[in-house]
C-alpha positions as CSV (number, residue, x, y, z in Angstrom):
1,M,20.1,40.1,-12.2
2,T,19.7,36.5,-11.2
3,E,21.7,34.0,-13.2
4,I,19.7,31.4,-15.1
5,S,20.8,27.8,-14.6
6,R,20.6,24.9,-17.0
7,T,20.4,21.2,-16.2
8,I,22.7,18.7,-17.9
9,F,19.8,17.8,-20.2
10,F,19.4,21.2,-21.8
11,D,20.7,20.1,-25.2
12,Q,18.4,17.0,-25.1
13,H,15.4,19.4,-24.6
14,K,16.5,21.6,-27.5
15,N,17.1,18.6,-29.8
16,H,13.5,17.5,-29.1
17,N,12.3,21.1,-29.9
18,A,11.1,21.8,-26.4
19,N,9.5,25.1,-25.5
20,I,12.0,26.4,-22.8
21,V,10.9,28.7,-20.0
22,D,12.4,30.2,-16.9
23,F,11.3,28.1,-13.9
24,A,12.6,28.9,-10.4
25,G,15.8,30.2,-12.0
26,W,16.3,27.2,-14.4
27,E,15.8,27.0,-18.1
28,M,13.3,24.1,-18.3
29,P,11.0,22.5,-20.9
30,I,7.4,23.5,-20.3
31,Q,6.3,21.3,-23.2
32,Y,7.4,19.6,-26.4
33,P,5.8,19.9,-29.9
34,D,3.0,17.4,-29.2
35,G,1.7,19.5,-26.4
36,I,0.7,19.1,-22.7
37,S,-2.4,16.9,-23.3
38,K,-0.6,14.4,-25.4
39,E,2.3,14.3,-23.0
40,H,-0.1,13.7,-20.1
41,M,-1.7,10.8,-21.9
42,A,1.7,9.4,-23.0
43,T,2.7,9.1,-19.3
44,R,-0.6,7.5,-18.4
45,E,-0.5,5.0,-21.3
46,K,3.2,4.5,-21.9
47,A,6.0,6.0,-20.0
48,G,7.1,9.7,-19.6
49,I,10.7,10.9,-19.0
50,F,11.0,14.0,-16.9
51,D,14.0,16.1,-16.3
52,V,13.8,16.9,-12.5
53,S,17.5,17.9,-12.1
54,H,16.5,21.4,-11.2
55,M,15.3,20.1,-7.8
56,G,17.8,20.3,-4.9
57,R,19.8,17.3,-3.9
58,L,21.3,17.6,-0.4
59,F,23.5,14.7,1.0
60,F,24.0,14.2,4.7
61,K,26.8,12.2,6.5
62,G,28.1,11.9,10.0
63,N,27.1,10.8,13.4
64,D,24.8,13.7,14.0
65,T,22.9,13.2,10.7
66,L,20.0,11.2,12.2
67,P,19.4,13.6,15.2
68,F,19.5,16.5,12.8
69,L,17.0,15.0,10.3
70,Q,14.7,14.1,13.2
71,H,14.8,17.7,14.4
72,V,14.3,19.5,11.1
73,L,11.9,17.1,9.2
74,T,8.4,16.1,10.1
75,N,8.7,12.4,9.4
76,N,10.6,9.7,11.4
77,A,13.9,9.4,9.6
78,E,14.9,6.6,12.0
79,A,12.2,4.4,10.4
80,L,14.2,4.3,7.2
81,E,16.3,1.2,6.6
82,V,18.8,1.1,3.8
83,G,16.7,0.8,0.6
84,E,13.8,2.9,1.8
85,S,12.6,6.4,1.3
86,Q,9.8,8.6,2.7
87,Y,7.8,11.8,1.9
88,T,8.5,14.4,4.5
89,L,8.3,18.2,5.1
90,V,10.7,20.9,6.3
91,Q,8.7,22.6,8.9
92,N,8.8,25.8,10.9
93,E,7.9,26.4,14.6
94,N,4.4,27.5,13.6
95,G,3.6,24.2,11.9
96,G,3.9,25.7,8.4
97,A,6.0,24.3,5.6
98,V,9.3,25.7,4.6
99,D,9.2,23.1,1.9
100,D,8.0,19.5,1.2
101,A,10.7,17.0,0.3
102,Y,11.7,13.3,-0.1
103,L,14.3,11.6,2.1
104,Y,16.2,8.6,0.6
105,R,18.6,6.2,2.3
106,F,20.5,4.4,-0.5
107,K,23.5,3.7,1.8
108,F,23.8,3.0,5.5
109,E,26.0,6.0,6.3
110,E,24.3,8.6,4.0
111,Y,20.9,10.2,3.5
112,L,19.7,12.2,0.5
113,L,17.1,14.9,0.8
114,V,15.4,16.2,-2.4
115,V,13.8,19.6,-2.1
116,N,11.9,21.8,-4.5
117,A,14.0,24.0,-6.9
118,S,12.3,27.2,-5.9
119,N,13.0,26.5,-2.2
120,R,16.6,25.1,-2.3
121,E,18.3,28.3,-1.2
122,K,15.6,28.9,1.5
123,V,16.0,25.4,2.8
124,L,19.8,25.7,2.9
125,L,19.6,28.9,4.8
126,H,17.1,27.4,7.2
127,F,19.4,24.3,7.8
128,N,22.5,26.5,8.2
129,N,20.8,28.4,11.0
130,I,20.5,25.1,12.9
131,I,23.4,23.0,11.8
132,N,25.9,24.4,14.4
133,N,23.9,22.4,17.0
134,F,24.9,19.2,15.2
135,P,28.7,19.5,14.7
136,D,29.4,15.9,13.7
137,M,27.5,16.2,10.4
138,E,28.3,17.3,6.9
139,M,25.7,18.7,4.5
140,I,26.7,18.6,0.9
141,D,24.7,20.3,-1.9
142,R,25.3,18.2,-5.0
143,T,22.5,19.7,-7.1
144,S,24.8,20.7,-9.9
145,E,26.8,17.4,-9.9
146,V,24.1,14.7,-9.7
147,A,21.4,14.5,-12.3
148,M,17.8,13.3,-11.6
149,I,15.5,11.7,-14.1
150,S,11.9,10.6,-13.5
151,L,10.5,7.7,-15.5
152,Q,6.7,7.3,-14.9
153,G,4.0,5.2,-16.5
154,P,2.9,1.6,-17.1
155,H,5.8,0.8,-19.5
156,S,8.4,2.2,-17.1
157,K,9.4,-1.0,-15.5
158,K,9.9,-2.8,-18.9
159,I,12.0,0.1,-20.1
160,I,14.3,0.4,-17.1
161,A,14.7,-3.4,-16.8
162,K,15.9,-3.5,-20.4
163,I,18.7,-1.0,-19.9
164,L,19.8,-2.1,-16.4
165,T,23.2,-3.8,-16.8
166,K,23.9,-4.7,-13.1
167,G,21.9,-5.0,-9.9
168,V,18.1,-5.3,-9.5
169,L,15.1,-3.0,-9.6
170,P,13.8,-1.8,-6.2
171,E,11.3,-4.0,-4.5
172,P,7.8,-3.7,-6.1
173,A,6.5,-1.3,-3.4
174,R,6.4,2.5,-3.4
175,N,9.4,4.1,-1.7
176,S,11.7,1.1,-2.2
177,L,15.2,1.8,-3.4
178,S,18.1,-0.1,-5.1
179,V,21.6,0.6,-6.3
180,G,22.6,-0.7,-9.8
181,E,24.2,0.1,-13.1
182,I,22.9,1.4,-16.4
183,D,25.2,1.1,-19.3
184,N,27.8,-0.1,-16.8
185,F,27.6,3.2,-14.8
186,P,26.5,3.4,-11.2
187,V,22.9,4.7,-10.6
188,Y,20.5,5.0,-7.6
189,I,17.0,3.9,-8.5
190,A,13.9,4.8,-6.4
191,R,10.2,3.7,-6.8
192,T,9.0,7.3,-6.3
193,G,7.5,10.0,-8.5
194,Y,5.2,12.9,-8.7
195,T,2.5,11.7,-11.1
196,G,0.3,9.3,-9.2
197,E,1.4,6.4,-11.4
198,P,1.5,3.0,-9.8
199,L,4.6,2.2,-11.8
200,G,7.4,4.8,-11.7
201,F,11.0,5.3,-11.0
202,E,13.4,8.1,-10.3
203,I,17.1,7.7,-11.3
204,F,20.0,9.5,-9.7
205,V,23.2,9.5,-11.7
206,E,26.4,11.6,-11.9
207,N,26.3,14.2,-14.7
208,E,29.0,12.4,-16.6
209,K,26.7,9.6,-17.8
210,A,23.3,11.3,-17.4
211,C,22.7,12.3,-21.0
212,R,23.5,8.7,-22.2
213,I,20.9,7.3,-19.8
214,W,18.4,9.9,-21.0
215,D,19.0,8.8,-24.6
216,L,18.7,5.1,-23.7
217,L,15.3,5.8,-22.0
218,C,14.1,7.6,-25.2
219,E,15.4,4.9,-27.5
220,N,13.5,2.2,-25.5
221,G,10.1,3.9,-25.6
222,G,10.2,6.7,-23.1
223,V,8.5,10.0,-24.1
224,P,10.1,13.3,-23.0
225,I,7.6,15.2,-20.9
226,G,7.7,18.9,-19.8
227,L,6.8,20.8,-16.7
228,G,3.3,21.5,-18.0
229,A,2.2,17.9,-18.1
230,R,4.1,17.2,-14.8
231,D,1.7,19.7,-13.2
232,T,-1.5,18.3,-14.8
233,L,-0.5,14.8,-13.8
234,R,0.3,15.7,-10.1
235,L,-3.0,17.7,-10.0
236,E,-5.0,14.7,-11.3
237,A,-3.3,12.7,-8.5
238,C,-4.2,15.4,-5.9
239,L,-0.5,15.8,-5.0
240,P,0.3,19.1,-3.3
241,L,2.7,21.7,-4.8
242,Y,4.6,24.1,-2.7
243,G,3.3,27.7,-3.3
244,H,-0.2,26.3,-4.0
245,E,-1.3,23.7,-1.4
246,L,1.6,24.4,0.9
247,G,3.2,27.7,1.9
248,E,1.0,30.7,2.0
249,D,-2.6,31.0,0.8
250,H,-4.1,33.6,-1.5
251,D,-4.4,36.1,1.3
252,G,-0.8,35.7,2.4
253,V,-1.7,33.6,5.4
254,E,0.5,30.5,6.2
255,I,-1.2,27.2,5.3
256,P,-1.0,24.7,8.2
257,I,0.8,21.5,7.1
258,F,-2.1,19.3,8.0
259,A,-4.3,21.1,5.6
260,S,-2.8,18.8,2.9
261,K,-4.1,15.2,3.0
262,L,-0.7,13.7,2.4
263,S,0.7,15.3,5.5
264,K,-0.9,12.7,7.8
265,F,1.6,10.2,6.2
266,A,4.5,12.7,6.4
267,V,4.3,13.8,10.0
268,S,5.4,11.5,12.8
269,F,5.1,12.0,16.6
270,S,7.3,8.9,17.3
271,L,9.1,9.1,20.6
272,L,12.3,8.6,18.6
273,K,12.0,12.1,17.2
274,G,12.2,13.9,20.5
275,D,11.2,17.6,20.7
276,F,11.5,18.5,17.0
277,I,10.8,21.9,15.3
278,G,7.1,22.8,15.3
279,K,6.0,19.7,17.3
280,Q,3.4,21.4,19.5
281,A,1.9,23.3,16.6
282,L,1.6,20.1,14.6
283,L,0.1,18.2,17.5
284,K,-2.6,20.8,17.7
285,Q,-3.2,20.6,13.9
286,Q,-3.5,16.8,14.2
287,E,-6.0,17.0,17.0
288,C,-8.1,19.4,14.9
289,L,-7.9,17.0,11.9
290,K,-9.3,14.2,14.0
291,R,-12.2,16.4,15.0
292,I,-12.8,17.4,11.4
293,I,-12.8,13.8,10.2
294,D,-15.4,13.1,12.9
295,E,-17.4,16.1,11.6
296,K,-16.9,18.0,14.8
297,F,-16.0,21.5,13.6
298,D,-15.7,23.3,16.9
299,N,-12.3,23.9,18.5
300,T,-10.5,23.6,15.2
301,E,-8.8,27.0,15.2
302,S,-5.4,25.5,14.3
303,L,-6.8,24.0,11.1
304,P,-9.4,26.4,9.8
305,K,-9.1,25.3,6.2
306,I,-8.2,22.1,4.4
307,V,-7.4,21.2,0.8
308,M,-10.1,19.3,-1.0
309,P,-10.4,17.9,-4.6
310,V,-13.0,19.7,-6.7
311,A,-14.6,18.7,-10.0
312,I,-16.1,21.4,-12.2
313,V,-19.7,20.5,-13.2
314,G,-20.5,23.4,-15.5
315,K,-18.4,25.0,-18.3
316,G,-15.2,26.7,-17.4
317,I,-11.8,26.1,-15.9
318,A,-11.0,26.9,-12.3
319,R,-7.7,28.6,-12.0
320,E,-5.5,29.4,-9.0
321,G,-6.8,32.2,-6.9
322,Y,-10.5,31.9,-8.1
323,R,-12.9,32.4,-5.2
324,V,-15.0,29.5,-3.9
325,F,-18.5,29.9,-2.5
326,K,-21.0,27.6,-0.7
327,D,-24.6,28.7,-0.4
328,G,-23.5,32.2,-1.3
329,K,-20.8,32.4,1.3
330,H,-17.1,32.9,0.4
331,V,-15.4,29.8,1.8
332,G,-12.0,29.6,0.2
333,Y,-9.9,29.8,-3.0
334,I,-8.8,27.4,-5.8
335,T,-5.1,26.5,-5.1
336,S,-4.6,24.6,-8.4
337,G,-6.9,24.1,-11.4
338,T,-6.7,23.1,-15.0
339,M,-8.3,20.9,-17.7
340,V,-6.9,17.4,-17.9
341,P,-7.3,14.7,-20.6
342,Y,-8.4,11.2,-19.9
343,K,-9.9,8.1,-21.5
344,K,-13.1,6.6,-20.2
345,A,-13.1,2.9,-19.3
346,V,-15.9,0.9,-20.9
347,G,-17.1,-2.3,-19.3
348,S,-17.0,-3.7,-15.8
349,G,-14.1,-4.5,-13.5
350,L,-11.2,-6.5,-15.0
351,D,-13.0,-6.7,-18.3
352,S,-13.1,-3.0,-18.8
353,Q,-11.2,-1.4,-21.7
354,F,-10.2,2.2,-22.4
355,N,-11.9,4.1,-25.2
356,E,-9.7,5.3,-28.1
357,K,-11.2,8.8,-27.8
358,T,-9.6,11.2,-25.4
359,D,-12.0,13.3,-23.3
360,R,-11.2,16.4,-21.2
361,R,-12.5,17.5,-17.7
362,A,-11.9,20.5,-15.5
363,I,-10.5,19.6,-12.1
364,A,-9.0,21.5,-9.2
365,L,-7.8,21.6,-5.6
366,A,-9.3,24.1,-3.3
367,L,-8.4,25.4,0.1
368,V,-11.8,25.7,1.8
369,E,-13.3,26.0,5.3
370,N,-12.9,22.8,7.2
371,N,-16.6,22.0,7.4
372,I,-16.8,21.4,3.6
373,L,-17.5,17.7,3.0
374,E,-17.2,15.3,0.1
375,G,-20.3,15.6,-2.1
376,D,-21.0,19.2,-1.2
377,T,-21.9,21.5,-4.1
378,L,-19.8,24.6,-4.5
379,E,-19.6,27.6,-6.8
380,I,-16.4,28.8,-8.4
381,E,-16.3,32.4,-9.5
382,I,-14.9,32.3,-13.1
383,R,-14.7,35.6,-14.9
384,K,-17.4,37.1,-12.6
385,K,-19.8,34.2,-13.2
386,R,-20.5,31.4,-10.7
387,C,-19.8,27.9,-12.1
388,E,-21.1,24.8,-10.3
389,A,-18.6,22.4,-8.8
390,I,-18.7,19.4,-6.5
391,V,-16.3,18.2,-3.8
392,V,-15.0,14.7,-4.7
393,P,-12.8,12.3,-2.8
394,Y,-10.2,12.0,-5.7
395,H,-9.8,12.6,-9.4
396,M,-8.2,9.2,-10.3
397,S,-7.1,5.9,-8.8
398,A,-4.0,3.9,-9.1
399,E,-5.4,0.8,-7.4
400,A,-5.5,-1.3,-10.6
401,P,-2.0,-1.3,-11.9
402,P,-0.3,-0.9,-14.3
403,Y,-2.8,1.8,-15.5
404,V,-4.3,4.8,-13.7
405,R,-8.1,5.0,-13.9
406,A,-9.7,8.4,-14.2
407,I,-12.6,8.9,-11.8
408,P,-15.0,11.6,-13.3
409,Y,-17.3,13.1,-10.8
410,D,-20.4,11.7,-12.4
411,S,-19.0,8.1,-12.1
412,L,-19.3,8.5,-8.3
413,K,-23.1,8.8,-8.6
414,Y,-25.4,5.7,-8.6
415,E,-28.4,6.5,-10.7
416,K,-31.6,4.4,-10.4
417,K,-32.9,3.2,-13.7
418,G,-36.6,3.5,-14.3
419,K,-37.0,0.0,-15.6
420,E,-40.2,-1.9,-14.8
421,E,-39.4,-4.6,-12.2
422,A,-40.1,-8.3,-13.1
423,S,-42.4,-10.3,-10.8
424,Y,-40.9,-12.3,-8.0
425,K,-42.0,-15.5,-9.8
426,E,-40.1,-14.4,-12.9
427,K,-37.1,-13.3,-10.9
428,A,-36.9,-16.6,-9.1
429,G,-37.3,-18.6,-12.3
430,N,-34.5,-16.6,-14.0
431,L,-32.2,-17.0,-11.1
432,L,-32.8,-20.8,-10.9
433,L,-32.2,-21.1,-14.6
434,K,-28.9,-19.2,-14.3
435,A,-27.8,-21.4,-11.4
436,L,-28.4,-24.5,-13.4
437,N,-26.6,-23.2,-16.5
438,N,-23.7,-22.0,-14.3
439,N,-23.5,-25.4,-12.7
440,A,-23.3,-27.1,-16.1
441,W,-20.7,-24.6,-17.3
442,R,-18.4,-25.1,-14.3
443,Q,-18.7,-28.9,-14.3
444,K,-18.5,-29.7,-18.0
445,E,-17.4,-26.7,-20.1
446,C,-14.4,-25.3,-18.3
447,I,-11.3,-26.3,-16.4
448,N,-10.8,-24.7,-13.0
449,L,-7.1,-23.7,-12.7
450,I,-7.5,-21.8,-9.4
451,P,-6.9,-24.1,-6.4
452,S,-9.9,-22.7,-4.5
453,E,-12.1,-23.6,-7.5
454,M,-11.5,-27.3,-6.9
455,S,-14.7,-29.3,-7.4
456,Q,-16.2,-31.4,-4.6
457,S,-16.5,-35.1,-4.9
458,L,-19.9,-36.4,-6.0
459,L,-20.5,-38.1,-2.7
460,S,-19.6,-35.1,-0.6
461,R,-21.9,-33.0,-2.8
462,A,-24.7,-35.5,-2.3
463,L,-24.3,-35.5,1.5
464,S,-24.1,-31.7,1.5
465,I,-27.9,-31.5,0.8
466,T,-28.8,-33.8,3.8
467,D,-30.6,-32.4,6.8
468,P,-27.7,-32.5,9.3
469,V,-25.7,-30.1,7.2
470,N,-28.0,-27.2,8.1
471,R,-28.1,-27.9,11.9
472,Y,-26.2,-26.0,14.6
473,A,-23.8,-28.2,16.5
474,E,-22.0,-25.9,18.8
475,H,-20.2,-27.6,21.7
476,K,-17.6,-26.8,24.4
477,E,-15.3,-28.7,26.6
478,I,-16.7,-28.5,30.2
479,K,-14.4,-29.2,33.1
480,A,-17.3,-30.2,35.4
481,F,-18.1,-33.1,33.1
482,S,-14.6,-34.5,33.1
483,C,-13.7,-32.3,30.2
484,E,-16.4,-33.9,28.0
485,D,-17.7,-31.9,25.0
486,I,-21.2,-30.7,25.8
487,F,-23.4,-29.8,22.8
488,Y,-25.7,-26.8,23.1
489,Y,-28.4,-28.3,20.9
490,Q,-30.2,-31.6,21.0
491,G,-30.3,-34.1,18.1
492,T,-26.6,-33.8,17.3
493,A,-25.4,-37.3,18.0
494,L,-24.7,-38.1,14.4
495,I,-22.9,-34.8,14.0
496,E,-20.8,-35.5,17.0
497,E,-19.9,-39.0,15.7
498,V,-18.9,-37.6,12.3
499,E,-16.7,-34.9,13.9
500,F,-15.0,-37.4,16.0
501,L,-14.3,-39.8,13.1
502,L,-13.1,-36.9,11.0
503,N,-10.7,-35.6,13.6
504,E,-9.3,-39.0,14.3
505,E,-8.6,-39.6,10.6
506,F,-6.9,-36.2,10.3
507,K,-4.7,-36.9,13.4
508,K,-3.5,-40.0,11.6
509,Y,-3.0,-38.1,8.3
510,F,-1.0,-35.3,9.9
511,N,0.5,-37.4,12.7
512,C,-0.4,-34.7,15.2
513,R,-2.0,-34.4,18.6
514,N,-4.9,-32.1,18.0
515,V,-7.1,-31.1,15.0
516,E,-9.7,-28.4,14.8
517,S,-11.9,-29.1,11.8
518,R,-14.8,-26.7,12.4
519,V,-13.2,-23.6,10.9
520,I,-15.2,-21.9,8.1
521,S,-12.2,-21.0,5.9
522,G,-8.4,-20.9,5.7
523,Q,-8.5,-17.1,6.4
524,M,-10.5,-17.7,9.5
525,A,-8.3,-20.6,10.6
526,N,-5.4,-18.1,10.5
527,A,-7.4,-15.5,12.3
528,A,-8.3,-18.0,15.0
529,L,-4.7,-18.9,15.5
530,F,-3.6,-15.3,15.6
531,S,-6.3,-14.6,18.2
532,A,-5.2,-17.6,20.3
533,I,-1.6,-16.4,20.3
534,V,-2.7,-12.9,21.4
535,D,-4.7,-14.6,24.2
536,Y,-1.7,-16.7,25.2
537,I,0.6,-13.7,25.2
538,N,-1.8,-11.8,27.5
539,R,-2.8,-14.8,29.7
540,A,-1.5,-13.2,32.9
541,D,-3.2,-9.8,32.3
542,R,-6.9,-9.5,31.6
543,K,-7.3,-5.9,32.8
544,N,-5.3,-3.9,30.4
545,E,-5.4,-3.5,26.6
546,Q,-4.1,-6.7,25.1
547,R,-0.6,-6.6,23.7
548,R,-0.5,-7.7,20.1
549,I,2.1,-9.9,18.5
550,S,5.3,-7.8,18.4
551,K,7.2,-9.2,15.5
552,I,6.3,-11.7,12.7
553,F,8.3,-13.2,9.9
554,N,6.3,-14.0,6.7
555,N,6.5,-14.4,2.9
556,H,5.8,-11.1,1.1
557,I,2.6,-11.2,-0.9
558,I,4.4,-10.2,-4.1
559,K,6.7,-13.2,-3.6
560,G,4.1,-15.8,-3.3
561,G,2.8,-15.0,0.2
562,H,-0.8,-15.4,1.1
563,L,-3.1,-12.5,1.8
564,S,-4.2,-13.9,5.2
565,A,-0.6,-13.7,6.5
566,Q,-0.3,-10.0,5.6
567,P,-1.0,-6.9,7.7
568,M,-3.8,-6.0,5.3
569,G,-5.3,-9.6,5.7
570,A,-6.1,-11.7,8.8
571,L,-3.0,-10.3,10.6
572,R,-4.5,-6.8,10.7
573,D,-5.9,-6.8,14.2
574,F,-3.3,-9.0,15.8
575,I,0.1,-7.4,14.8
576,A,1.7,-4.6,16.8
577,R,3.3,-1.6,15.2
578,D,7.1,-1.4,15.4
579,P,7.9,1.7,17.4
580,K,10.9,2.4,15.2
581,T,9.3,2.1,11.8
582,E,5.7,3.0,12.9
583,R,4.6,0.2,10.5
584,P,3.2,-3.3,11.4
585,G,6.0,-5.4,12.9
586,V,6.3,-7.7,10.0
587,V,9.7,-8.9,8.6
588,N,9.5,-10.4,5.1
589,F,11.7,-13.5,4.5
590,P,14.7,-12.6,2.4
591,V,14.6,-14.5,-0.9
592,S,17.2,-15.7,-3.4
593,Q,18.1,-13.2,-6.1
594,E,17.7,-16.0,-8.7
595,N,14.3,-17.1,-7.4
596,Q,12.0,-14.8,-5.5
597,Y,9.8,-17.7,-4.4
598,K,12.7,-19.4,-2.4
599,I,13.7,-18.3,1.1
600,D,17.4,-17.3,1.5
601,V,18.0,-19.2,4.8
602,K,21.6,-17.8,5.2
603,A,20.3,-14.2,5.1
604,C,17.7,-15.1,7.8
605,T,20.4,-15.5,10.4
606,K,21.2,-11.8,10.6
607,L,17.5,-10.9,10.7
608,F,16.9,-13.3,13.6
609,E,19.8,-11.7,15.5
610,E,18.3,-8.3,14.9
611,H,14.6,-9.2,15.5
612,T,13.1,-11.6,18.0
613,P,10.0,-13.0,16.3
614,E,7.0,-14.3,18.2
615,L,5.5,-15.9,15.2
616,I,6.9,-17.4,12.0
617,I,4.4,-17.9,9.1
618,F,5.4,-20.2,6.3
619,G,3.2,-21.0,3.3
620,K,2.2,-19.3,0.1
621,S,-0.5,-19.0,-2.4
622,M,2.3,-19.5,-5.1
623,V,3.9,-22.8,-3.9
624,L,6.9,-23.9,-6.0
625,H,9.2,-25.2,-3.3
626,K,9.2,-26.8,0.2
627,E,9.6,-24.3,3.0
628,P,12.9,-24.5,5.0
629,V,11.1,-25.5,8.2
630,K,14.0,-27.5,9.8
631,E,16.5,-24.8,9.1
632,I,14.3,-22.0,10.5
633,R,13.4,-24.1,13.5
634,K,17.1,-24.2,14.4
635,L,17.3,-20.4,14.2
636,V,14.1,-20.1,16.3
637,D,15.6,-22.5,19.0
638,E,18.7,-20.4,19.1
639,Y,17.5,-16.8,18.9
640,A,13.7,-16.9,19.7
641,P,12.9,-20.0,21.7
642,G,9.4,-18.8,22.6
643,C,8.5,-18.3,18.9
644,I,5.6,-20.2,17.3
645,I,6.1,-21.6,13.9
646,Q,3.0,-21.8,11.7
647,Y,2.8,-23.3,8.2
648,D,-0.3,-22.3,6.2
649,M,-0.6,-25.2,3.8
650,A,-4.0,-24.2,2.4
651,H,-2.8,-24.7,-1.2
652,V,-0.9,-27.9,-0.7
653,L,-2.7,-29.6,2.3
654,G,-3.6,-32.7,0.2
655,L,0.1,-33.2,-0.4
656,Y,1.0,-33.4,3.3
657,G,3.6,-36.0,4.1
658,E,5.8,-37.9,1.7
659,H,4.0,-36.4,-1.3
660,F,5.4,-32.9,-0.5
661,Q,6.3,-31.9,3.0
662,A,5.4,-32.8,6.6
663,P,6.1,-29.5,8.5
664,L,4.7,-30.8,11.9
665,Q,7.4,-33.4,11.9
666,E,10.1,-30.9,10.7
667,G,9.6,-28.4,13.5
668,A,6.4,-26.5,12.9
669,H,4.0,-26.1,15.9
670,V,0.8,-25.5,13.9
671,V,-0.5,-26.2,10.4
672,T,-3.5,-24.3,9.0
673,G,-5.2,-24.9,5.7
674,S,-8.3,-25.2,3.6
675,T,-10.2,-28.4,2.9
676,H,-11.3,-27.5,-0.6
677,K,-8.1,-26.7,-2.5
678,T,-6.5,-30.1,-2.6
679,F,-9.3,-32.1,-1.1
680,L,-12.5,-32.9,-2.9
681,A,-14.4,-31.3,-0.1
682,P,-16.7,-28.4,0.7
683,R,-15.2,-25.1,1.6
684,G,-13.7,-25.1,5.0
685,A,-10.4,-25.3,6.9
686,L,-8.3,-27.2,9.4
687,L,-6.0,-26.4,12.3
688,P,-3.7,-29.4,13.1
689,L,-1.6,-28.7,16.2
690,I,1.6,-30.2,17.6
691,S,3.1,-28.5,20.6
692,V,2.9,-28.6,24.4
693,K,2.7,-24.9,24.3
694,M,-0.2,-24.8,21.9
695,N,-2.1,-27.3,24.0
696,C,-2.3,-24.5,26.6
697,I,-4.0,-22.1,24.3
698,M,-7.8,-21.7,24.3
699,I,-8.8,-21.4,20.6
700,Y,-12.3,-20.0,20.2
701,L,-13.6,-21.0,16.8
702,K,-16.8,-20.1,15.1
703,L,-18.6,-23.3,14.1
704,C,-19.1,-24.3,10.5
705,R,-22.4,-26.0,9.7
706,E,-21.4,-27.2,6.2
707,E,-18.2,-29.0,6.8
708,L,-19.3,-32.2,8.5
709,F,-18.8,-34.6,5.7
710,R,-15.5,-33.6,4.2
711,A,-13.9,-36.8,5.3
712,V,-16.1,-39.0,3.1
């Protein structure tokens, strides 16, 4: 008879009157007196506390640790810096999952792998069969010594910040880690979790202090949650569970790893991994997935079925193992299914509010033939009856933190309302009236606090309705005409004169050599600069694929950085991926612990020694301090002399010089910015340049027709 284990929190569960069950050889709370539905909503609305100490915690140390992890896991362990974690899988040679897991790197010399409770012994056996090939490595199973608590939900950050006595919370990005103290006892803290919540933490702590920390979390607003709600939460988030979406299917056939959507983030084919377990099988699965995404369903034998979210349209609950049909044909099985509670959001966008009433909906995950598409109608066989269902892209979204938003299947439809349309004359009149009212409201009835909402001067607004504003004025410097600018259209003499006067005034204002004032927006000014730098980098090779900018230093968007200087912004098409991390080659400036909007120059020195940036981007949308241009220029000259320093002054351009900062005189090569945030001018942008190197760059800019009179 197998011995049943208990976590360190067993007495806490009993004190809260939990319903205890045997789960994977552990006595665990399936639910508390309030029930699964209320626990589910408590996590979504407040913060849930989960005992996840039954999961396996394997620590690895030694010189062979990294080669071992690269060999036995699907993800790129070498991509992890200290303070980072990643979702990964333990794979077999066939490309199937032995288990899915999370790999953490809290310390430089140590890795922590968390595996599922039901698979811990199997994973240990699998690793022990391989470990002899990596003699300089120690694997330590500390499952019974180190407790693990998960705190998930919109209030989780407030709760954990309140009880943290030393250290800081992890960076506000998923998979970030930190080391701190709670109640003056050391803890590891991770921004990870298994609920889909945008805010959530997992805490690792020695058993000695674990119960005290559990009680502190409860005392400060956390709600104990059992395994039942943990399952409904992960299902709503479409997260796979081993034994359901991974492992073997209902017919006992091994499920390919790439059948789960999350696997494309957990499998790496980085050259740093070498020839790892199951590599060839996983490569074939990935190629099949690419064909399936392109809706080419031939030659996909390595990935015959994939896991898709399914919403039940009719009455009934789809349970694991129920058969799935399409057009009368059996196409797969339900892998997970239940009824979940949710609250509808009423209203539009940021103004929407959640209803007080809790509704319920039947959702599922299904392993179905790979030609099943989102929007397809299916039938689920429930108690010998066929119930209609629809394939959906997701069941919820965490894109509007701190709360999760449920996405019922019917909200994905756009229904046409049968309202009688107004006449064009009535439409035009209504629109004109709205425009006049909106103008009066903006000018007289409100105060615009957003920099980009700065009002134009009366004179520039008056000139903006003149005829030249609506004229094309494209021109280009032509060598054959002694480098004179030649305009493509006639009748542009006035426009040429205004551009010349404008640029001359800005040269004086910025004390710089060149100004480009025809850019449409600050975002496009940055994009134009990034494009020019890529052109410059590739100036000797016009045949091959252009090399992108390899490494860039910038301000993180959460610490005041502007969107246009982020990989998801204007940098997107111009930044290379770091071959080690497999992420965009961006290094965020380290900041002071006391002030996250101030760059820690001293900490930059080590980063400059490690990385050789080709571009430095200063500037923020949250500007509280001068940027350390002089100090960073010294580091650039010493460690990266070919690097270009850019300062995006969009939000403070009107303060250039003695009023705030003059970066071109302090060592920056280029300043970009917007004309409408601190100038009383129409929307547009500028590119003041000061560098012999930059004079060599051909900057191709789209012309702006509406920015000709901003100097007035």
